[in-house]
N, C-alpha and C positions, 0 to 999 in steps of 0.2 A: 488511475484517477487523474483528472485534469489538474488538480491542485496538489501540492505536496502536503504531507501530513506528518504529525508527530504523535507517536504512540508511547504512553507512559504507564508502566505497571505500578500499581499501588500495593497490591497484595497478590500472592500467587505467582503464576508463571505463564508466559506467552511464548509459543514457538512460532518463528517466522521463517518462511522461505521467500526469498526475493531475488530478482535479477533485472538486468538492464532491459529497456524496452525492446532492443533488437532481438531478444530471445523469444519474442512473440511468434516469430516465424516457426521456430521449433515446435511450439505448442500447436500451431495451426496445421503443421505437417504430420503431427503425431496421429496414431491410430484412433485416439480418443476424440479427435476433432470430428464433429458431426456437421454443424452448420453455424456460421457466425451470424446468420440472420435470426437465430433463436436468441431471445433476450436472456435466457438462462444458460447460454453456452458456457460462459466463464465459470458459472457456479458448478459445472460438471468437471472442471479441471482441478485436480488436487496435486499441488506441487510437492506434497509429501510422499507421493507414490514413488516406489523404487525406480520407475522408468526415468525419473528426473535426476537421480543421484549422478554426480559427475557431469552435469550439463550446464555448468557455470552458474547455477543458482546457489545463493549463499544461505546457510542455515544459521539463524541467530536465536539464542534463548535469552529472554528478558526475565529478570527477577525484580522484586520490589525495589523501587528507586531507579531502575534502568529505563532508558528511553531509546526509541529507534526513529530516525528520520527517514521517511519514505519519499524519495523525490518524485516529481511529476512523471506520470506514465510508467513508472517502474512496476513490473509485475510483482505481485505479492499474494501470499496465502498465509493467514494467521490462525493459529489454533490456541484456544484457551485451555489451560489445565484446570483441574478441579479447584473450586473456590477462588477464582481469580477476579480481581477488581482492577480495571484499567480505564484510562481515558484517552481519547484520540482527538487531536485538534487538527482541523484542516486549515492550512495557511493559504489564504487567497493572495495570489501574486497580483501586483498592480496592473500587469498587462491584461489580466482576465477580469479585473474589477469593472463593475457597471458604473454608470454615472452616479447613481444613488449611493453605491458603496464608497466612491471617492468623496462625495459630499459629506458622508458621515464621519470620515476620518479627520482628526485634527490637523490643522495646517502646521507642519513642522519646519517651514522655511524660516531662516534667520531674518530678523527684522532690523 
């Protein structure tokens, strides 16, 4: 994702596999890679598959009250377990903010 996000579990459990952006090459070189021109390409990649174990991807399990920060462009795959309620917040960084976004923010400069 272009912007970082924060995932918070309120009820249930979320399983997350995530890794550094540099691991994208391993995914593209894998047998499962078909075409990056297909907009559904990344939907076909499951980081929970056995082939990714031991490939520098980190497995995280979130329980109620837990949160996970997902940095910009980090690869991630999230699974919800039964009866899970969670919220995800995208954090827009100032360098990606549009002029309208910046105008909507309060001025925090000291006076």
